[in-house]
C-alpha positions as CSV (number, residue, x, y, z in Angstrom):
1,X,18.8,-3.6,-5.6
2,X,21.9,-4.4,-4.0
3,X,21.7,-7.9,-5.4
4,X,22.3,-6.3,-9.3
5,X,25.6,-6.8,-10.3
6,X,27.5,-9.4,-12.4
7,X,28.8,-11.6,-9.4
8,X,24.9,-11.9,-8.2
9,X,23.7,-13.4,-11.6
10,X,20.9,-11.5,-11.8
11,X,19.2,-10.5,-15.3
12,X,20.2,-6.9,-16.5
13,X,18.4,-6.7,-19.6
14,X,15.0,-7.8,-21.1
15,X,15.7,-11.1,-22.5
16,X,14.3,-14.5,-22.5
17,X,15.7,-18.0,-23.1
18,X,15.0,-21.8,-23.0
19,X,16.8,-23.3,-19.8
20,X,18.9,-20.1,-19.7
21,X,19.5,-18.5,-16.0
22,X,21.0,-15.5,-17.3
23,X,17.9,-14.1,-19.0
24,X,15.3,-12.3,-17.6
25,X,12.5,-14.7,-18.5
26,X,13.2,-18.5,-18.5
27,X,11.4,-20.9,-20.1
28,X,12.2,-24.4,-18.4
29,X,12.0,-27.5,-20.3
30,X,10.5,-30.6,-18.7
31,X,7.3,-32.7,-18.8
32,X,3.8,-31.1,-19.9
33,X,3.0,-30.8,-16.1
34,X,5.8,-28.8,-15.3
35,X,5.3,-26.0,-18.1
36,X,5.8,-22.7,-17.2
37,X,8.0,-19.4,-17.3
38,X,10.2,-17.8,-14.7
39,X,10.4,-14.2,-14.0
40,X,14.1,-14.0,-12.8
41,X,14.2,-10.3,-12.3
42,X,12.4,-9.7,-9.2
43,X,13.7,-10.5,-5.8
44,X,12.3,-12.4,-2.8
45,X,11.5,-9.0,-1.2
46,X,8.9,-7.9,-4.0
47,X,5.3,-7.5,-3.4
48,X,4.0,-10.5,-5.1
49,X,0.4,-9.0,-6.1
50,X,2.2,-6.1,-7.6
51,X,4.7,-8.1,-8.9
52,X,2.3,-10.4,-10.6
53,X,0.1,-7.3,-12.0
54,X,3.2,-5.6,-13.4
55,X,4.2,-9.1,-15.2
56,X,1.0,-9.6,-16.5
57,X,0.4,-6.3,-17.8
58,X,3.6,-6.6,-19.7
59,X,2.7,-9.8,-21.0
60,X,-0.9,-8.5,-22.0
61,X,0.8,-5.2,-23.6
62,X,3.3,-7.5,-25.5
63,X,0.6,-9.7,-26.8
64,X,-2.0,-6.9,-27.7
65,X,0.6,-4.9,-29.5
66,X,2.1,-8.0,-31.2
67,X,5.5,-6.9,-30.0
68,X,8.2,-9.4,-30.9
69,X,10.2,-10.6,-28.2
70,X,13.3,-11.4,-30.5
71,X,14.9,-14.9,-30.6
72,X,15.8,-16.6,-27.3
73,X,19.1,-16.1,-26.0
74,X,21.6,-18.9,-26.0
75,X,24.6,-18.8,-23.9
76,X,25.8,-16.0,-21.4
77,X,23.1,-13.2,-21.7
78,X,25.4,-10.6,-19.5
79,X,27.9,-11.2,-22.3
80,X,25.6,-10.4,-25.2
81,X,23.5,-7.8,-24.1
82,X,24.3,-4.4,-22.5
83,X,22.5,-3.6,-19.1
84,X,19.3,-1.7,-19.8
85,X,17.3,-2.5,-16.9
86,X,17.8,-0.2,-13.7
87,X,19.9,-1.4,-11.2
88,X,18.9,0.7,-8.4
89,X,15.7,1.6,-6.9
90,X,15.9,5.7,-7.8
91,X,16.0,4.6,-11.6
92,X,13.2,2.2,-11.3
93,X,11.2,4.6,-9.8
94,X,11.8,7.3,-12.3
95,X,11.0,4.7,-15.0
96,X,7.6,3.4,-13.6
97,X,6.7,7.2,-12.9
98,X,7.3,7.8,-16.6
99,X,6.0,4.5,-17.9
100,X,3.0,5.4,-20.1
101,X,2.4,1.6,-20.5
102,X,2.0,0.7,-16.7
103,X,-0.2,3.8,-16.6
104,X,-2.8,1.9,-18.5
105,X,-2.9,-0.9,-16.6
106,X,-2.3,0.4,-12.8
107,X,-4.3,3.7,-11.9
108,X,-1.7,6.5,-12.2
109,X,-2.9,7.9,-8.9
110,X,-1.6,4.8,-7.5
111,X,1.6,4.8,-9.1
112,X,2.2,8.5,-7.9
113,X,1.5,7.3,-4.3
114,X,3.7,3.9,-4.7
115,X,6.5,6.3,-6.0
116,X,6.2,9.2,-3.6
117,X,6.1,6.5,-0.5
118,X,9.3,4.7,-2.0
119,X,11.2,7.9,-2.4
120,X,10.5,8.7,0.8
121,X,11.8,5.3,2.1
122,X,14.9,6.0,-0.1
123,X,15.7,9.1,1.2
124,X,15.5,7.9,4.8
125,X,17.8,5.1,4.0
126,X,20.3,7.3,2.2
127,X,20.4,9.8,5.3
128,X,20.8,7.0,7.7
129,X,24.5,6.3,9.0
130,X,25.2,2.6,9.0
131,X,27.4,1.2,11.7
132,X,29.8,-0.1,9.0
133,X,30.4,3.6,8.0
134,X,30.7,4.9,11.9
135,X,33.5,2.0,12.2
136,X,35.1,3.0,8.9
137,X,35.5,6.7,9.5
138,X,35.7,6.6,13.6
139,X,39.2,4.7,13.3
140,X,40.0,7.0,10.4
141,X,39.8,10.3,12.2
């Protein structure tokens, strides 16, 4: 989640567009052989199986409930949309834990275990003192 910031060009709202790298779901143009969508929110560290399951669940939910995605974003999405996607692990876990939609696609017991594991990892991370912090504060004391 450290890559979520304006300077890193990571989508921060549920948006889509054609040949637009500032949106969450990009539809690149090209030949018929290269037709695809790009999910631009997840990082390289995401579990590819859970990521694909989540993306497909969202697509299925949108299609079966006929949810209108709105018009494609043209131009800079960061300037047109307020941040509404979580930009830190704690908020993302809270949203997953509270999601009625995801509970229909992924076993709620699995979600509970996943969230508990990630919260434990987050607590360990937050309780660790980095070399950078040691170096900063050691010289000021």
